[in-house]
N, C-alpha and C positions, 0 to 999 in steps of 0.2 A: 109564489113563495115556495122554495124548495124545502122539502122535509129533511129533518136531521135524523141520522141513525147512528147507533153505536159502531164506531169504526172497527172495533175488534170483531163484532158480529159479522159485519160486511166482509172482512178479510177471511173469516172462517167459511162463510158461504161461498166466497170466491174460490177458495182453495178446494173445497169439496166439489164444486161444480167442475172445475178443470180436471181434477184427479179422476172423478167418476166418469166424466164425459170422454176423456182420452182412453180410459180403460175399456169403456163400452165401444168406442170407435175402433180400437185395436181388435177387440173380439169380433165385431161385425165384419171388419176387413178380412180377418182370418176365415170367418164363416163364408164370406163371398168367394174366396179363393177355393174353398173346399166344395162349393156348390150350393146354390140357393134353392130352398124348398118352399113352395107356396103353401101356407097353412090354411088360409081362408080368404074370403072376399067380404067387402063391406057394402058400400053404397051401390055398386054395380059389379059386373063380372070382371071389369078391368081395374077395379079398386082393390088391390091385393094386400094381404098381410103375409109376410114370410115368417118362418119359424124363428129367424134371427131377430125380427122385430120384438117378439115376445121374450126371447132370451136376453136381448139387450135391455129391455125395460126392467126385467127382473134383476139384472145385474145392477142397474142404476138405483133401483129401490133398495136393494140390499146394502150398497155402499153408503147411501144417504142415511138410512135408518140405523146403520151400525155406528154412525157418529152423532146423529141427532134423532133419536128414536121418537121424540114427541112432536116432530114437525109433520105437517100435512103434505100429501103428495097427490097429484093428479097426472095420469099418463094417458097417452093416446090409446094404448092397448088395454086399458081398463083399470089400471092402478087407481085406487081411491082410498087413501089413508087419511083419516080425520086427525088433525093435529091439535095441540094445546098451546103452542108457543106464539102464534101469530105469523109464523113462517110457513109458507107453502111452496113446494117444488112443482114445476110444470115441465113435463118431460115428453119429448118426442124421440123415441129410441132410434128410429131411422126415418128422417124426413127425406122424401124422395125415394120411396120404396120401389117404384117402377124403375127408376134409374139403377137402383141397387140390383134389382132382378136382372136387368139387361146388361150389367157391367158398365154402365155409364158412370163417369166420375162425380157427377153433381148429386151427392147425397151426404147427409150429415146427421150427427147426434146433437140434439138441441136440449140444453139444460138451463132452466131459469129458476130463480128464487125470488119470491115476492114476500113482502112484509105488509100485513094488513091490506092486501090487495094491490100494492104498488110493487112493480118489478124493480128489484134493486141490483140483481146480478144476472148476466146473461152470458152463456158460453155456447158457441157453435163449433163443433169439431168436424172437419171434413177430411177423413183419413186418406182417401185417394189423392186429394190435392195437397195433403200434408200441411194443412192450415188449421189454426185454431183462432177463432175470433172471440174476444173477451171484452165485456163492458161492465162497469160498476156505475150506479147512479151518481151523477155529479162528478165522476172522475174520468170521463172520456172513454174511448174505445180503441182497442189495439188489435193488431194482427201479429200472431206468432207463426213464423214459417221458417224455411231453411235458411233464409237470409238474416234471421234475427227477429227483432220486435220493432214494429213501427206504429205510430199513432195514426189513426184514421180520420179522414175529413171528407165530407161529401163535395162533389163538384158544385160550385156556386160562384158567380151567377151563371145560369144556363137558361137560354130562351127555348120555348116549346118547339119551334121548328128545327132546332139543332139537338134536341134531346134524344138520347138512346134510352128506350123505355123497356123494362122487363115486365112480363106478366105471366100468368098461369091460367090453367083451365081445370074445371071440375071433371067428375067422372060420369055424371048422368047425361044422357042425350039432350035433355031439355036445357040444362045449364050450359052445356057446350054450345048449343045453337045460339043462346042469348049472348054468350061471351064472344062468339065469332062475329056477331053483328057489331058488338062494341069495338073489337079490335079492328074491324074493317073501317070504322070511323076514326080510330086513333091513327092508323098508319099514314094517311095523307097529311097529317098535321105534325108529325115528328120526324126525326132523322131516320129511325128504324126501330124495330121491335125485336126483343129477344125472349125466348122461352126455355128456361133451364130445367124446370120441373121440381124445384125445391124452394119453398117459401123462405126458409131460414137463410139459405145461400143467396137468394135474390136480395134480401134485405142487407146482408153483409156486403154484397157487391155494390149496393148503393153507398154504404158507408165507406167502402174502399175506392169509390170513384170509377168502378168498372162498368157501371151503368149510371145514368143520371136520375132514374126514378123507377119505381115499381108500383104496380097496382094489381089487385086481384079480388074477385068476389069468392068467398068460401073458406079461406083459411080459419082454422080454429086456434084457440089459445096456445096449444102446444106447438103449432106451426110458427107462430109469430112472436111469442113472448121473449125469447132470447135474442133472436135476430132483430126484433123491433127495438130493443134497448140498445143494441149495437149501432143500428142506424141513427137512433135518436141521439146517442152520445157522440156520434160523429157529425152532428149538426143537422140532421134531417128532421122535417116535420113528418110525423107518423100518425095519421088520423083516418077517420072515415069521412063521409060527406057531411058538410055543414057543421063541423066541429064534433061530430060523434066520435066515440072511442073506436079505434080500428078493431075490426072483428069480422064475423061471418058475412055481414052485409057488404063490407068493402074495406080494404086497406089501401091507403095511398101513402107512399113514402118518397120524398123528394127534398132537394135543397130548398131554402126559403124563397128564392126568386122563382123557381119553377113550380112550386107546389100549387099556387093559386090558379095559374092558367091550365095546368093539367087537371086539377080538381074540377074546374068549371067545365072543361071539355067532357070529362067522365060523367059529370052531373047531367049535362045536355044529352049525352048518349044513353042515359039510363043504366049506368054500369052497376048499380046496386039492385037491379031488378032482373028476374028471370022471365 
């Protein structure tokens, strides 16, 4: 049974997410052109945080709280604002920071809003690609680009041997070694594998039919909240193994026909284990 929410509230959250996400994306793009500065590292020396990650998150928080000061916020770079309304924002100020650092186009600003723990609005802004992916719970997913606006739908049906599958890798040596073993088992069973380096964009590409599926161990809530809703509203199943909620252990996103065989292959390969 699908939950019902105040449509005026959803429209307000949708408007805030798009406006703030695009402004943060424009600022990050301008910052990239001016030169990127590494501010810190996290899980390993290769897991970097740029100064613009922090500035982008600060901008998002400011824009959200200026309109809804009593909402909660959690962000990748440390924002943790306790709310009183039941609405919480989940922010990734730059998803694909290494791509951003190297001038690769696949990075995005990810903004999601949840009500009582259910994600109801998701916006993924990819400034270099000039694309904005938008989803509202129960209202489908759309892509805004230079050609206008189009409704998104996953590729379905797709059989496993002809599936183009996206994935990603962590930053610690141990996790990479485990993920390399898994992808070595995936490759012989699918059409091919792609690795773009940004969870939110991978999920949006599932929604847009640019890949047939995506899986990864390690994404956090801010990586997958907005893109996960986009994929889900485009018809994808977005779950972990054995019906678990998609999260750090594993996320699998694919059309209905493809989901089960890919899920079973990943389960057999131990994709949720390091």
